[in-house]
C-alpha positions in Angstrom: 0.1 0.0 0.0 1.2 3.2 -0.9 0.3 6.2 1.4 1.7 9.9 1.6 1.1 11.6 4.9 -0.7 14.9 4.3 -1.2 16.3 7.8 0.2 16.2 11.2 -1.5 14.0 13.9 -5.0 15.2 14.6 -7.5 14.5 17.2 -11.5 14.1 16.5 -13.7 13.9 19.7 -17.1 13.0 20.1 -19.7 11.7 22.5 -23.2 10.0 22.3 -26.0 9.3 24.7 -28.3 6.7 24.4 -31.8 8.0 22.9 -33.5 6.0 26.0 -32.0 3.5 28.4 -31.3 0.4 26.3 -32.0 1.7 23.0 -29.1 1.1 20.3 -27.7 4.7 19.3 -25.5 5.3 16.6 -23.6 8.8 15.8 -21.9 9.4 12.2 -19.0 11.5 12.5 -17.9 13.4 9.6 -14.0 13.3 8.3 -14.7 15.7 5.3 -12.2 13.6 3.4 -11.4 14.4 -0.5 -12.4 11.4 -2.5 -11.0 13.5 -5.6 -7.8 13.5 -3.9 -7.8 9.7 -3.1 -7.5 11.3 0.7 -7.9 8.6 3.5 -7.6 8.9 7.2 -4.9 6.4 9.1 -6.1 5.9 12.5 -3.2 5.5 15.0 -5.2 5.2 18.3 -8.6 5.6 19.7 -9.7 6.2 23.4 -13.1 5.2 24.2 -14.8 6.3 27.7 -17.8 4.7 28.9 -20.2 5.9 31.7 -20.7 3.1 34.3 -23.8 1.0 34.3 -26.3 1.4 37.0 -25.8 -0.8 40.2 -29.2 -2.1 40.9 -29.6 -4.7 43.5 -30.6 -8.3 42.0 -30.2 -6.8 38.3 -27.4 -7.5 35.8 -26.5 -4.2 34.0 -24.2 -3.2 31.2 -23.0 -0.6 28.9 -21.3 -1.4 25.6 -19.8 1.2 23.0 -17.7 0.9 19.7 -16.0 2.9 17.1 -16.3 1.6 13.4 -15.4 2.6 10.1 -18.9 1.6 9.0 -22.5 1.9 10.0 -23.8 -1.1 12.3 -27.2 -2.1 13.2 -26.4 -3.2 16.8 -23.6 -3.1 19.3 -20.6 -5.1 17.9 -17.0 -6.0 19.0 -13.7 -6.4 17.7 -14.9 -9.8 16.0 -16.2 -7.3 13.1 -13.4 -6.4 10.9 -14.7 -2.6 10.8 -14.8 -2.1 14.3 -11.4 0.0 15.4 -12.3 -0.3 19.2 -15.0 -1.5 21.7 -15.6 -1.4 25.4 -17.8 -3.0 27.8 -18.8 -2.4 31.2 -20.8 -4.9 33.3 -22.4 -5.2 36.8 -23.2 -8.6 37.8 -25.7 -8.5 40.7 -28.4 -11.2 39.8 -28.8 -13.0 43.0 -27.4 -10.4 45.2 -29.2 -8.1 47.7 -26.5 -5.4 46.9 -25.5 -3.5 44.0 -23.1 -6.5 42.6 -19.6 -6.7 41.3 -18.4 -4.7 38.2 -16.3 -5.7 35.3 -14.8 -4.0 32.5 -13.4 -5.0 29.0 -11.9 -2.9 26.3 -10.2 -3.8 23.2 -6.6 -2.9 22.2 -6.8 1.1 21.6 -3.2 1.8 20.1 -0.8 -0.3 17.8 1.5 -3.0 19.2 4.9 -3.4 17.7 5.8 -2.2 14.3 2.1 -1.8 13.1 2.1 1.8 13.1 -1.8 2.0 12.7 -4.9 0.4 14.0 -7.1 1.0 10.8 -7.6 2.9 7.5 -11.0 5.0 7.0 -11.3 5.5 3.2 -14.8 6.8 3.2 -16.0 10.2 4.5 -17.2 9.2 8.0 -16.8 6.9 10.9 -19.4 5.7 13.5 -19.6 5.7 17.5 -22.4 3.4 18.8 -23.7 2.4 22.2 -26.3 0.5 24.2 -26.9 -0.5 27.5 -28.9 -3.1 29.1 -31.0 -3.2 32.5 -30.1 0.4 33.3 -32.6 2.9 34.6 -30.9 5.9 33.0 -29.6 6.1 29.4 -25.8 6.0 29.5 -23.2 8.1 27.6 -20.0 7.0 25.5 -17.3 9.5 24.4 -14.5 8.8 22.0 -11.3 10.4 20.7 -9.8 9.2 17.4 -6.1 10.1 16.8 -4.8 9.7 13.2 -3.7 11.7 10.2 -4.8 12.4 6.6 -3.0 10.6 4.0 -3.2 10.4 0.0 -3.4 6.9 -1.3 -2.4 5.8 -4.8 -5.3 5.0 -7.0 -5.5 1.3 -7.1 -5.0 1.3 -3.1 -7.8 3.7 -2.8 -10.3 2.0 -4.9 -9.5 -1.3 -3.1 -9.9 0.4 0.2 -13.3 2.2 -0.6 -14.6 -1.1 -2.1 -13.8 -3.0 0.6 -15.2 -0.7 3.3 -18.4 -0.3 1.3 -18.9 -3.9 0.5 -18.3 -4.8 4.3 -20.7 -2.3 5.5 
């Protein structure tokens, strides 16, 4: 793949609150890339910050969020190749008279070794999505995506766009 870096490292931040407790909600975040210049966004890291689920006696609750290069119809994890990162917070309280025990899981948010990037966004946007379960109040997820703009050669750009569009 041939890329020519056209910007310094930039950060894009956004946040999203469920439209109602337990309702899948997704936000489209515009990158304003130039398709005429074969411009892509090279993602070097992602930070995903989730609000804690409600601690309700005898009730399991959770809150999940993801950042993806394509639109999704439900919360997804890193088993989906378009997902740049995902995170989940759980409180397991079924069978307990108190608020239960909390658990947290988050996928890798920065490259390890010589990779240099965790994803390439070839279309004009990316997506932040979230959904909770068992909570009394709608929950919020915030993200910060780090990366830089680059110009791809024509063949690479076409392959990346086609791959992203077909896998949506």
